[in-house]
N, C-alpha and C positions, 0 to 999 in steps of 0.2 A: 740723092735728096739729103741724106744725113750728113754729107760732107759740108752742106751749107752751115750746119751747126758749128762745125769745126772752124770754117772760115770766119763766120760771124763772131765766135768766141775769141778767135785770135785777133781780129781787128778791133773789137770793142771790149777787150778784157777788163779794162779799168772801169768803164761805165757799167758793165754787167755786175762786177763785184760791188761797186758803190750802190747800185740800184737794189741789189738783194739785201745788203746790210741796212740801207735806209728803210726798206719795207719791213724787215724784221724788227728794227728798232722802234718804228712807229707802232706796229702791232703789239710789241712787248709793253710799251708804255701806255697804250690806250685801251687794249682789249681786256675784258673781264676774264678772270680765271674760272675754270669749271667748278672749283670748290665754292665759288660764290653763286653761280647761276645754274650749275648742273643739278641733277636729281640723284639722291642717295637711296631713297626708299624704293626697293625693287618692285613692290606691289603696285606702284603708280604706273608701271610699264605694262600691266596686264591689259589685254584687249578688252574693249568695252562690252563685248558680247559674251564674256565669261560670266558664270553665275555669281561668283563672289563680287565681280565688278558691278553687276546690276544691284546686288544687295547693298554694297557700299554707297552707290549712287542714291538709292532710296533713303539710306540713313542720313546722307549728307543733305539731301534736298528736302526730305519730309520731316526729319527729326532734329536736324542741326539747329533750327531756329528756336527750338524749345529752350526756355530759360533753365530747364533742369539739366541740360546736356552740356558736356565739355567737349571742346574740339579735339583734345587729346588728354591723356592721363599718364602719370608717373606713379611709381610705388616707392615709397621710402621705407627701407627695411632697417630696423634697429635690432642689434644682435649682441648678446653676451653669452658665451659658451657656458659660463658658470651660473647663468640665470640672471634675468634683468633685475637690478636692484633699484633702490629709490633714486640714486644719483642718475642712473640711466634714464629712468622715467622723467626725472626733472629736466634733463638735457633735451630729451625728445619734446617735452612740453614747451621748452624755451624755443626750440627750432620751429615748432608749429606756430607759436606766437609771432615769431619773426617773419615767417612766410606770409602770414595774413595781415601783417602790419604795413604801414605806409613805407617802411624801409625795405620791405620784402620785394621780390620780383613782381613787376606789374603784370606779367603774363599769368600769374597764378590766380585762379578763379575761386577755388574751394579746397578745403582739406578735410578729409573724413578720418577721425581718429577716436580713440577711447576717451579723449578729453572732451569730445562733443557729447558723448552719451556713454555712460558706464555699461549700458546694455550691449555695446559693441565689443566689450572685452573678450567674450568667448569666441568671437569671430576674428578679431584682429590680433589677439595674443595667442601664441602656440600653447598647446597642452603642457609642454615641458617648461614653459615660462622663460625660454631663452630668446624668443623672437617676437617682435611686434611689427605690424605694418601700419603705414599711414598712406591713404590714397589721396593724390594731389591732382586736381582738375585744372587744366590750362584753357585759357580763352583763345589760344592760337594753335595751329597745327604743330605736330611734333618736330617738323624740320624748319619751322619758322625761326628766324634769327633771335627773336625774343625768347623762344623756348630754349634754344641753345645757351643763351646768356643766363637764363634762369637756372639751368642745370649747373653751369659754372659757378654761379653765386651760391647755390645750395651747397655745393661741394666745398666751397671756401668756408662755409659755416661748419661743415663737418670737421675741417682741419682745426677749428677753434675748440672743438670738443673731442679731441682724439682719444680720450679715455674710453669712449663708447664706439662700437663699430656701427657706422651708418653706411648705407648703400642707396644709390638712386637706380632703380631699374624700371620695368614697364616700358611701354612703347616709346615714350620720350627719352628715357635712359638708353634704350637699345639703339635708337637711331642717332643719338648724340655720340655714343661710343663707336658706332659704325662709321659715322662721318669722320671722327678722329682717326680711326684705323685707316680709312681710305687716304686721308691727307698724309699720314705718316708713311704709307706705302708709296705714294707718288714722290715725296721728297727723297726717301731712301732709294727708291728705284732709279730716279734720275741720276743721282750722284754715283751710285754703284755702276750703272750702265756706262756713264761717261768715262770713269776710271778704267773699267774693263776694256772698252773699245780702244782707248789710248794705248793700253798695254799690248793688246793683241795686234794693233796696227804697227806698233814699233817692232814687235817680233816679226811680223810679216815682211815689212819693208826695210827694217834696220836703218830707217832714215826718219828723223823728226819732221822734215818738210813733207815727205810723202805721206806721213801719217796725219799731218796737219790739214792737208787738202780735204780728205773725207770729213774730218771733224768740222771744218768750216761749212761745207755743203750740208751736212746732216743737221748741224746746229741751227743754221738759217732756215732749213726746211721745217724743222720742228717748231721754231718760234712763229713762222708764218702760218703753218697749218693750225697750230694751237690758237693763234689769234683769230683766224677765220671761224673756227668752231666755237670759240668763246662768244663772238658776236652773234652767231646763229642761235646759241643757247640763250643769250640775253634777249633775243628777239622773240623768244617763246618756243623755240624748237626744243623738245625734251631730249637731253643728252645726259647719260650717266656720268657721275663724277669719276667712276672707275675707268672710263675711257681714257683719261689722262695717262694712267699708268700703262695701259696697253699701247697707247700712241707713242710713248717714249721708247719702249723696247722695239716696237714695229718699225718706226722710222729709223732709229739708230741701226737696227739689224738689217733691214732691207736696203736702206740708203748706203750702208757700208758695202753691201753686196754689189750694188750698181757701180760704186766708185772703184771697187776692186776689179770688176769686169772691164771697165774703161782703162784703168791704169795698168792692169796686167797686159792688155792688148797693146797699149801704148809702149810699155816696156819691151814687149816682144818685138814690135816693129823697130824700136830703138836699138835692140840687140842685133837686128839684121841690117843696121846702118842705113835704113831707108829714111834719110834725114829730111828729104823734101816732103813738105806737107804731111808730116807724121800725124798731126792731130786730125787733119781732114781724113786721112786714110783710116785712122783708128775709129773715128765717128762713123765713117761709111760702113765699116765692117761690124762694129759692135752696136751702133745706134739702133738698127732694126731689132736686134736681139733684146736690148734693154726695153725698147718700147713694147715689144711683144710680151716680155716678161712682166713689165709693169701693168700692161693691159690685163693679163690673166689675174694678177693680184687684185687689181681694182675690180674686175668683174666678180672675182670670188667674194670680196668684201661687199660689193653691191648686192650680191645674191642674199646676203644677210638682211637686206632691206625688205625682203618678202616675208620675213618672219612676223608672226603675230605678236610675239613678245617684244615689247618696245625697247627694252634694254639691248637686246641682240640687234634689233633693227637699226637703232640710232648709232650704236657702236660701229656697225658695218659701214654706213655712209661716212661717218666721221673718219674712220681709218682709211676709207677710199680717198677722201680728200687729202689726207696726209700722204698717201702714196703718190697721188697725182702731183702734189707740190714737190715731193722728193724727185719724181721723174723729170719735171721741168728744170729743177736745180741741177740734176745730173747731166742733162743735155746742154746746159748753158754755163752754169757756174763752175763745174768741174773742169771742162776743157779750158775755160778762161783762166782758172788758177794754174792749170798745167802750162799754159802758154806764158803766164805771168812769171812763174818760177823758172821756166826754161830748163837749162842744163843743171840748175841747182835743185831740181825736183827730187832727185835721189841722193842728195848730199848726205853723208860725207863722201860717197862714192861718186866722183865727178865724171868718171868714164862710163860709157854704156857697157852693160854686161855683155860678155862675149860667150856665144854658145860653146859648150865643151865638146871636144872631138873624141873624148875617151868613151869607151864602151860602158854604158850604164848597166850596173848589175841589180840595183834596187831603185825604187822610186816609181812614179806614175807611168813613165815611159815603159818600164819593164812590166808593170801591171797591165798596161794596155796591150802589150805584146802577148802576154799570157792569155788575156781574155779573148783576143782575136784568134788565138790558136786553139783554145779549149773553152768555147762559149757554153757548151752544155754542162761541163764539169764545174763551171763557175756558177751557172744559174741554179742548178739543183740544190747544192748546199745552202745557198742564200734563201731559196724558197722555203726549205725545211726550217731554217732558223726563224724566218718570219712567220711561219705557221704556228710554231710552238706557243707564242704568247696568246694566241686565240683561246687556249685552254682556260685562261683566267677571265675572259670576257663575261661569262655568266655570273661571276662574283661581283662584277661592277655594279654598285648601287648608288643611286643619285638622290639628292635632296634639294628642296628649294627653301629650307628652313633658314630664316635670317639669323637665328641664334647660333647656328653652326658656323656662321661667318664672323662671329665676334671672337677676339682673342680670349683665351681662358682667364687671363689676368685682368680683363676689362671689368670695371666696377659693376656694370649692368649684369654681366655674366655671374659674378660672385654673388650679387644680390639675389638673382633668380635661383641659383643653386641653393642658397640659404633657405629661401621660401620653399623650394622643392623638398628639402629635408624635414621641414617642420609643419607644412600645411598641405591639405588636399589641393592638388593643382587644378582640377577640373573647374573650380569656381572662378579662377582668375581670368580666364579668357574663353568664354563660352562661344559656341557657334550661334549665329543669329539667323533665325527663320523669319523672313519677311513675307507676309501674305497680303497681296494687293488686290483690292476689288477693281474690276474693270469698269464699273459704272456706278456703284453704290457705296454705301458706308459699311465699315466693319464694326460699327457700334450698334447695329440693330440687334434685336433679340435673337434672331436666327443666326446672324453672323457670330455673335458671342457664344452661342451654343455650339456652333461649328468649330470655333477655335478651341473650346474645351474638349471636344471630341478628338481633334487632332492631337492636342497635348496629352490626353490620356492614352491614346494609342502609342505615341512616341515614348511615353513613360515605361512601356514594356520592352523597349529596345535594349538589347544587351550592350550596346555601345555607349549608352547614355546613363549617367548616374542620377540626373535630375532634370526636370523640365520646368522652366520658370516662365510663367505668363501672368496676365493681370489678376486672375482669380485663383492662382495655385493653392494658397493656404486657406481659401474660403471654407471649403467643406470641413476641413479639420478643425478650424476655429469654431464653426457653428456646432460641430459635434462635441467639442470640448466644453462649450458653453452649456449645452444640455447636460453633459456629464457632471459639471460642477454644480449646477442647480440641483441635480438628483442627489448629490452628496449633501447639499444643504438641507434637502427634504428629510434626510435621515436623522438629523440632529433634533432632539426633543421628541422623537416618536416612541422612545422607550425601547427601541431595537438594540440599544447599546452602541457605544462609540467604538467602531473598529478602526484602529490607526491605519490599516492598509488602505482604507478609503481615501486617505489624504496623500498617499504615495504619488498619485498622479500629478499632484501640484508641482512636484519637482520637475517632472517632464514638461508641464505647461510652462514653467519658468524658463527652462532651456530653450523651448521653442520660441517663446516671446523674445528672448534676448538675441536670438539669431536673426529675427526679422529685420531689425534696422540696417544690417549690413546688406541684405538682399533688397530691401525696400527703404531707401534712405528717407523718403518722404513720410514714412509711417510715424515719425516723431511729431508730425503735425496733427495726427489723429487724436482727438480727445478720448476716444474709446481705448486706444492703445495706452495712453498715459494713465487713464483710470484703471485699466487692467493691471498695469505694472504696480500702481499704488495699492490696489486691492490685494494683489498677490503678496506684496511686501508686508502688508498689515496682517493678512491671514497667517503668513509664515511666522511672524513674531508672536501672534496669539497662540498658535499651536505649540511653539516652544515653551510659552508660559504654562500652557495646559499640561504639558508633560510633567511639570514639577508642582503644579498647583494643588492645594487642598480641595476637598470636595465642595466646600462652600464657595471658594474662589472659582472653581471650575464651573459651577452653576451660573456664575455671573459672566464668565468668559464665553460660554457656548452660544448664547444668543447673538453676541457680537460676531462670532465666527460665522454663524448662519447668515446673518445679514450681509456680511462681506462676501460670502460665497455666492449669494444671489446676485449681488452687485457685480462680482467678477464674471459670473455666467452671462449676465446681460451685456457686459462690456465686450466679452469674447464674441458673442453673437452679433453685436453691433459692428464690431471690427470685421467679422466674416462677411456681413452684408456690404460693408464698404468695399471689400475686395471684389464683390460681385457687382460693383458700380451702382448700388442702390442708394440714391440720395445725391447730394451735391456738396459734400464736405470738401475742405481744402485737400485732404488726403486723396479723395476720389479724383479731384482735378489733377493731382500729381500722378496718379495711376494712369489716367487718360493721356497725359503729356508724355509719360514714359513708355507706355506700351502701344500707343496709337499715334499716328501722325496728326498734325494740327488740323488737317482737313478730314480726318477720320477714314481715309481710304486705305490706309496701310496699318496692319497689326504686326506687333513684334513678339516673337517667342524666343526665349534664350534656351539653348540646349547645352547642358553641362556634360562633358565627356567623362567617362570613367578612367581615362588615362591622361597623361600630361599633354595638354593641348599644344604645347610647343615642341613635342616630340615628332619624329618622322612617322611613328606608328599612327599618330593622330591624323596626319594628312592622308595617309594611306587608307584610313577608316572612313574618310569623308564620302567617297563614292557610294559606299554601302549605306551610310546614314541618309544620303540624298534619295536613295531608292526607297528607304523606309518612310521618309517624309512624303514622297510622291504617293505611296500607297495610303498613308494616313489622310492626306488632303483629299484624294480621290474617293476614299471610303467615308468621308464625312458629309455633312449636309451643306458644306460650302459650295457655292456655284459661281461660275464666271469669275474665278480668281486666278491670279498668277502667283507663284511662290518661288523664293530664292533662298538658298542657304549660303550665308557669308560668315565672316569672322577670320581670325588668324589662320587656323588650320585649313579652312576652306580656300583662303588665298594661296597658301603653299601648295595645296592639292591642284589648284588651277594653274599655278605657275609650272608645276611639274608636267601636267598634261599638255600645256601649251608648248613647252620646250620639246616634248616628245613629238608632237605634231609638226613643229617647225623643222626638226632635224631631217625628216624624210624629204620634205619639200626642198629644203636648202641643199641636201645632198644631190638630189636629181638635177636641180637647176644649175648648181655650181659645176657639176661634172659636165653637163651639156655645154655650158658657157665656155669653160676652159677648153673642152674638146674642139669647139668651133674655132676658137682663136688659133689653136695649134694647127688645125687643118688648113686654115687660111695661110698661116706662116709657112708651113712645110709643103703645102699643096699636095698632100698625100693623105691616105686614110689609115693604113696599118700602124705606122709609127705613132700617130696621135692616140690610137686606141691602146697600145701597150703602155704608152706614157701615162695616160689617165688611169689605166688599170693598176699600175704600180703605185700610184698615189693612194688609191683605195686600199690596196694591199697593205701599204705602210700604215694607213690609218688604223686598221684593225689591230695590227701588231703593237702600235703605240698605246692604244687603250689597254691592251692586255698587260704590257710592261708597266704602265702607269698604275693599274690596279694592283699588280704584284708589289710594287714599291710603296705606294701610299697606303693601301688598305691592308696588305699582308705584313709588310715590314714595319711601317710607321703607324699602323693601327688607326688610320682614319676610318671612322664608322661609315661615313658616306662622302661622296664627292658632289660638288655643286652641279645643279641640273643643267647649267649652260655649257659645261665642259665639252660634251661630245660635239656640239655644233661649232663652237669656237675653235676647237682643236682641228676638226675636219677642214674648216675653211682655211685656217692658217697653213695646215700641211698641204692642202690642195694648191694654195697660192704659191707657197715656197717650193713645193715639189715640181710644179709646172715651171716655176722660175728657173730652177737648176736644170730641169729637163730641157727647156728651150736652149739654154746656154750650151749644154753638152751636145744635144742632137743637132742643133744648128751648126756646130763646129764639125760634127761627123758629116753632115750634108756638104759643108764647104770643102772638106778634105776629099769627099767622094767625087767631086767634080774632076779631079785629076788622078785619083787613086782607086784601087779596088776597095770593096766595102770593108774587108778585114783590115786592110792597111789604113783606111779612113778611121776605123774604130781605134786602132793602135795609136795613131798620131793624135786623134782628138782627145783620148784619155790622157795621153802624155802632156798635151798642152793645157787642158782644162782641169786636170786632177787636183793640182796644188791650189788653183784658184777656188774651185768648188769646195775643197776641204777647208781652206781659210775662211771662205764665206760661211760655210756651215758651222764652223767652230765659233765664229763671231756671232752669228745669228742665234745659235743655241746658247751661247754665253749671255747674250743680252736678255733672252727670255729666262735663263737660269737665275738672273738677278732677282726675278720676282719671288724666288723661294725665300728670300730674306724678308718678305712681307709678313706682317702680323695678321694680314687679312687672308683667311684660308682660301677664299674664292680665287684671288689673284695668285696665291701660291700654287694651288692645284693646277690652274690653267697654264701658268708659266712653266711648271715642272713638266707637264704633259707635252707641251709644244717643244720644249728643249729636248726631251727624250725623242720625240718624233723627228726633229730636225737632225739629230745625231744619227738615228737609224737611216734616215733618208740620205744623209751625206756619205756615210761610210759603207752602207750596204746597198741601198737601192740605186742611187745615182752613180756611185763609183763602180759598182760591180754588176748589178742586175740589169739595168737599162742597156749598158754597152754590150753585155752578153746576149740580150734579146736582139739587139740591132745586128750583131754578128751572125746570130742564128738565122734571122730572117733575110739577111743579105739585102739584095736590091729590092726585095718585096717591101721593105720598109717605106720605099718612096712611091709605091704604086698608088694611084695611076699617073703620077707626074712624069714629065719628060725625062727626068733623071733615071727613072726605072728602066726606060727603054735604052738609055745611053749606057748604063752599066751592064757589064757581062757577069754571068754567074761565076762566083769565086771557085 
């Protein structure tokens, strides 16, 4: 059957070459790139049935329509290590004015800063005076092109005021820098991979033309596959932008392997002077092997499609499309090119290589002979070597935190680290508790009381520093109002003026000034404005009182008393507003902020007592959810659903989803690959130990990766998707090389004893598998040049695994197991009965 490919390629070689080039050119010119239509935000790939996804959906559908909310936010950090001076403040004020002006980015909706209200200073300026924050609200999502352009324009403004350190961070800044890191990774990886493949092919073939054939086939395959996936992403299929980087190294690595399989067999037949129909014979012998190899790789990648985490799922089928295109090119374009170049294929050596008649003392033939004679002594040391890295596996720690995927030099990372050093982090990114009524309103008296019960219970949690809800400050404000009026009652009673009675005014001032940052709409409250005014006047009068003469003091005290009564009334009124008593503009703001427009969903913000962007925060989320469940169930709330979302919750759900995916993908992939090999070899035992060695290699790879990245290079955590990606890739590649090797052992066993078959198969395939392994490991190793840690980690792990597979598993362990089992490797096929025991 596969000889047909050889005859077809030889007869229509020019048309095949022209057709592939035309198709690649059309897709290159017309298809969108994944950088334009792909998805960068990993959280968008969470399955819709995760708790954080439910919470985000409620926020988007129930709260996004509110005029008070922004679609996304950024944080501008202003920093001077010697302390912010007047020039720094003036530059920041100029920047704020530009952002809100007609000349500023159209996507900016609001800016919250100390220039809006002096009361915000204590919350937006660090205690040491070195750092100031400005919160920028956007009318578009963080990955919208308008948001990206806005960040670019803001940073251009920074360059005009270089005397002060400015940073854009927050969700918009994070995703912008993440997008840039991905694009830089793709560009760098593509060129480094191409250069590496050219060098390695020249070393392998010592012929520019022979090296040129795989490059044409691989390049065309990549452009066609990339174009197809680009159109699918444009049609609405979510595909991660990172897939581009993986597709480059996968197609270049696997495609080079297939070309080497074909051309090495063609060269072998050429050496044996089988001139007639060399291409047909080559394709007849190697075609089934390549198809079976590609099928296992495609099945392995398609097994990723059962993942619940969308990034893993879409990357799987995208890579499967890439391998399918590469397979078709290998079966058509490669033989067409070989036929087209003819005798010039291995130029400058115009003569076919002649087999040497000298006794070989070193090399793969000698290795095969040793393995055939001493299979047990070969297998035992290799197994011991592969077991040792398992010691490091318990130390392997994973993270889904997006911030660990940003380069340290990225501006968003520098800005966040500056904020971490000078502000309490828990306030920046709280968890969101959404409580949804199944049929009623959350604004009824019973529901409001139930929300307060939940919030008060959560306030006792050791994982939370503060709980923010609609009426959080109400009780304290009302109590302060009573206290202030009591202080006013003491004036003029003859009890004497105790200065300590006024000490609480300083605490009241601090509390009031902190409120606008937590409740931006409070500046619309007349009671708040009156309280600030009364407090300012009281403080001024008390300072006069400290130096006033008795006669003047007598005139000042009645004024102080009146102001204290007014201040007490203002504080009480403000507390009542927080309890939603009345219909003031601030009360409407509270309802729009803490309740959905239809009143069916209430929002409670949970501030963690640790950095919400840390891995410890995502690990704490499951415990916080248990506390939330207990609080809701122990309250008077009935017939409600509740969800905990937010950044830390998203990372926790991503980590849990990846863990669940891994078990399923491991089982399905192993069964799928096992089925393909059983069908190809028509036996049971050989496929079993072939798949077993793949699993064995996987564990060793994770152990070595943990040693290198975490122990030597001090990576705190590795990306949560690493285990599943590495397993699927090693399973695909391991099966690929397994099939090439064991198929040759089976072919040799048709006319030789099993040990002789192992000897000759290793001798014939050893150099090819080694070359393929080095090239594939090299292509994945190019990912370590990425500034994107996720790509670096996965690339390094796969490169390590491929090298272990190439030089230990496939070269030594599998052939030694085949020699040990002898003819039982082919049980229950006809070959088992045909072979005699060695």
